[in-house]
N, C-alpha and C positions, 0 to 999 in steps of 0.2 A: 419347847418353843421359846420361852424366855431366855434359856441358856444360850441357844443359838443366836438369838437376837443380840444378846450381850456380847458374845464373841465377835460377831460380825460388826458390832458397833465399835469395839476396841481396835480392830485391825487398821482401818484407815488413819486414825490419829497417830497410832504407833508408827505407821509407815512414814507419816509426815515428820515426826520427831527424829526418826532414823535418818531421813534425808537431810534434816537440819544439822544433825550431828556430823554427817559426812561433809556437808558444806563448810562447817567450822574447821574440819581437818585440812581443808584446802583453801582456807581464807586468804592465804598469801597470794593466791592467783586472781583475786578479785580486784581489778584495777579499772581505771578510766570510766567509761560510760556504764559498765557493769556495776561499779561501785556507787555511782550516782543513783542508778536505778534501785539498787539495794537499799540505800539510805532513805529513799522516798517511798519505796514500795509499801511499808506498813501503813502509811497515811492513806494511800490509794485503796488498799484492802479494807482499811477501817471505814472509809467513806462508802464503799460498796456494801460492806457488812451492815452498816448503819441503815442504809436504804432497805435492805432485805428485812432487817429486824422491825423497822417501822411498817413495812408493807404487811407483815404477818402479825404485827402487834405483839412481839415477843420481848418482854421486859428482861428476862434472864439473858437472852442473847445480846440485846442492846447494851446492857450494863457491862457484860464481860468484854465487849468490843471497846467501849469507851474507857474502861479501866486499863485494858491492854495498851491502847494508844497513849493514855496518860502516863502509864509506866514507862513506855518507850521514850516519850517526850522528856520526862524527868531524867532518865538515864542519859540521854543524849545531851541534855542541857546542863546537868549538874555533876554527873558522875564520870566525866572524862578527865578529871583533874586528880592529883594525888590525894589519897585517903587521909593525909595529915591535915587537910583543910577542915575547919569546923563545919562549914556549910555542907561539904561533901559528906562528912560523917552523919550529919543531921538528916539530910535527904535520904541517904542510904539506909539508915536505921528505920526511918518512917516507912520507906517502901517495903523493907523486909517484914515489918509488923503489920502495916495497914493494908497492903495490896492483897495478900492471901486471906486476911480476915474479911475484907469487903467482898471478895469473890466467894468466900464460903457463905456469907450472909445472903448474897444474891442467889446462890444455889439452894440454900436452906428454905428461903421464903417461897412458898408455892406460886407458880406462874399463874397469874390472873389477868394478863394483858397490860397494856400501857396506861389504860384509864383507871385502873384500880388504885385505891389509896396507898397500897404498899409500894407502888412504884414511886409515888411522891415521897414517901418516907425514906426509902433507900437512897434516892437521888439527893434528898436534903441532907441525909447523914453523910454521904460522900463529900458534898460541898462543904458541910460544916467541919468535917475533919480537915479538909484542905485549908479552909479559912483559919481555923484555930492553929494549925501547924505553922502557917505563915505569921500569924499574930504573935504566937509564943516566941518564935525566933527573933522577930523584930524587937520585942519587949525584953526578953530574957534569954537571948541566944546563947551566950557563953555558959550561963548556969544550966540551961536545959541540956546542952550538949554534954557538959560535965556529968550531969546526972545520968544521961543515957549511956555514956561511956562506961559507967560503973557496971552496967549489966549487959550492954550490947556492943561493946567496943569491937570494931572489926579488925581483923589481922590479915596481912597479906602473906600468902605462901605460894610462890612460883605460879603466877597467873590466877590463883584462886584467892578470893577475898572471903573470909569467913568470920561471922559473928556467931560464936558457939550457941549462945542462948537464942539468938535470932534464927539460927538454923534449926534448932529444936522446935521453936515456935512454928516456923513455916512448915516443917515436916509434920507437925501435929495437925495443922490445917489441911495439908494434903491427904493425910490418913483419914481425917473426918470427911473430906470431900469424896475420897474413894469409897468410904463406907456408904455415903448417901447414894453414890453412883450404883453400887452393887445392890442397895436396898430398893431404890426406885426403878432402876433398870431402864430408864428412858433414854432415847437418843440424845436429848439435850443435856441430861445429867452426865453422860459420858463425855460429851463435848466440853462441858464446863470444867470437869476435872482436868482434862488434858490442856485446856487453855490456861488454867492455873499453874499446871506443871511447867508449861512452856514459858510462862512469865517468871517463874521462880528461878529457873536455871541460870539466866544471865546475871542475877543478883549475886551469885557466888562465883562467877567466872568473869568479872568485869575487865580483867587485864587481857583477856583473849580477844584478838582483833575481830571487830564486827559481830561479835556474838549477840549483842542486843538486837541488831537489825535482823539477823538471821532467825533468831528465836521469836522475835515479835512477828515476823512474816509467817513463821510456822504457827504461832498462836492464832493469828487472824485467819490463816488458811483453814485451820481446824474449826474456827467459829463459822466461817463461810460454809464449809462442808456440813456443819451441824445445821445451819439454817436451811440449806438446800434439802438435806435429808429430812428435816422436820416438815418442810412443806410437802415433800413427797409422801410422808406418812399421813399427812392430813388428807391428801388426795386419794391415797391407795389403801390405807390401813384402817380397819374398823376400830373405833375408839373403845367400844365396850369389851370386845373379845381379844383385841390385839392381833387378830388375823387379817390377812389381806382381804379386800372387799371385791365386789363384782367387777369393778373397772379393771383391777389387776388380773382377775380371772380371764376376762375376754382378751386382754392384751397377751396373756400367756397362751391362750388357745390359738390366737391368730398367728403366733410364731411357731406352732407345732406342725411338723410335717410328717414325722414318723409315727409309728403305731403307739397308741396309748389307750388307757381305760379311764373312764370318768364315772364318778358316783355322786348321787344326791342323797343327803341325809336330812331327815326331818324329825324333830322332837315330837314324840307321841302325846296327843291330848294337850298340846301347849296352850291353846286358846282357853280351854276349860281351866287349866292350871292358873293362867293369868286372871281369869274371872274370879276364881276362888280365893287366891292369895294376894293378888295385886301385881302391878307391873314391876315394882321394886324386886319382889321375889322372882318374878319372871326373868329379870335381868341377871339375877344371881344364877339361875338355871342356865342361861345362855353362856355365862362366863365359866361355869363349872364344866359344861359340855365341851366348850372350846378348849379348855385346859386338857381334857381327856383326848379329844380327837387329834390334837396337835402331837400326840405321842404315837400316831399311826406309823407302822413300819413300812418297809418296801420302798422307801424314798418318796412316799406320797406327799403331795402338796395339798394344803388345806386352805379354803377360802370361805368367807361368810357370803352366801349367795343373797341373803335377805331374810328378814324376819327370823323364823326358827329353822331356816334351811341352810345347809352347809354343802360345799362341793369339794370333792377330792379329784386330783389328777395323778395317775400313776404312769410315768413315762416308760415306754418300751415294755409294758406288761399287759398280759391278757386279762380279761374280766374275771375268769375263774380264780386266777392267782390273786388278783386284787381283792376278790371277795373274801379270801382267807384272812387277809390283814384287817379288812373291815369288820369281819365277824369278831375278831379279837377286841376291837374298839367297842363294838356293840355290847359284848359281854362285860367289858370294863365299866362302861357307863351303867349298865343294869345292876352291877354288883357294888356300885358306889352309892351308899345311902346319902340322901340329900336331906339336910336339916333345915326346916323352915324356922328361922330364928326371928326373934323380935327385932324391931326396927333399929334399935341402938346397936345390937350385936351384928346385924347385917352390914352396917356402915363400916365396921372395923374388921370383919372376918374376910379372909382371903378365900379364893376358890378351893385351895387345898384343905383349908380348915373346915369347909362345909361338910366334909365326909366324916367328921368326928361324931362320937356318940351324942345322942340327944339327951339333954337334961330335962328336969321337970318343967312342964309347960311348953316344951318344944315338940313340934310334930315332925316325924321322920317319914319321908315319902320316897317312893322308887321312881326314878326317871328312866325311861326307855326311849330308844330311837329306832326308826325304820330306815332302811337303806336300799336304794336301787342302783344297780351297776350296769353299765354298758361299755362298749369299746368301739374304736374306729375300725370299720370293716367296709367291705365292698357294698356300695349303695348307701353307706352311712359315713361319708367322709367329712361332711361339714360339721362344725362345732355345734350349731343349732340342732342338727339332726341327732347328734350323740346325746346332747342334753335332754332333748325330747324323749329319747329312748330310755335314758336313766330315770327321767320323771315317770315314765310309764311303768318301769320296774318298781319304782318307789310306791306308786299307787297300788300295784299288785301286792307289795309287801304289807301295805295298810289293810288291803282286803283280806289277806291271809291271817290277820290277827295282830299285826304290829310286832315290834321287838324282834325283827328278823331281817336278813339280807336276801334280796331277790336279784337274780342275774337275768338279763335279757339280751 
């Protein structure tokens, strides 16, 4: 589940960057009104993205957009002159060092909305860096530039401007950002990595015509896409399990016209388990079960129906064939020991780690599930009828002793 989500998350931003690269190859054809639109497009996208970030109170998205617009504005204002100018070299070096660093800090600090103190701290840090940079140049411009040139002197090579140490630094920031992206696996983490990448490319290709406008547009398009996808996940994806929720289930069912099977899964004795061990442990059970049922074969789609109930849809498959895949999942869950950990361990353990051996003082329990399966058939064409039949089969599975799959 997480792997598929990661792959699906990487594809759209990559496609945008490929499109930006192709646009750069044909930059000599951008003239007239198209050129005017291209030069102003990043500001328009930045304004739209800012409104979306404010609407959903997403600090990481907002700061990435503002940093992108600032990066583009500084490139357009100061880096369109020869690199021999002291001011050009100063602004160039600061962007190479500070832009990826600020974006990494924004990605690293956990998202807690716009009203959390960490938003104020990061915004203050960005403003302080900008203010100090301006003050240092006014007071000691020549000396500061001379010192920076010792370590980060840029060199021009056929449309490419390279500061070797600066390149190594920004590549390090990008690798760390990619590591965070792969670790946290969230939609916004993927977007933040690609926004940083799109902002970094123009800094090393400044002599290529319109590259800053094209890649700023790409960066902001990725940010917009990330904001839209994040809002979609808020509406359709269950936060605890990472699975699609009931709203997505009924939208999917409304669009199905061909034959399919549907199954309802319920965790056995879940209320008693919650009462005994507490809701925190109950959440751990839900997360563990979700991680297992997401591995279902046969192309089955999985949704959290509500509480401890989950729903499967098997497109173009009969109920008996679907029951075979579901029985594999039932056995997988039953054979996975669940460790009731202490509170501090539960906060840091992943769903996969919960299957490890219990240590002293930890209780190992068996989690089982019951499953009812039905299918679209004559006299049972409506989604509500199929769900009701699957629920009836689930009830029969409970009546027969639980930890089994019942077909109806």
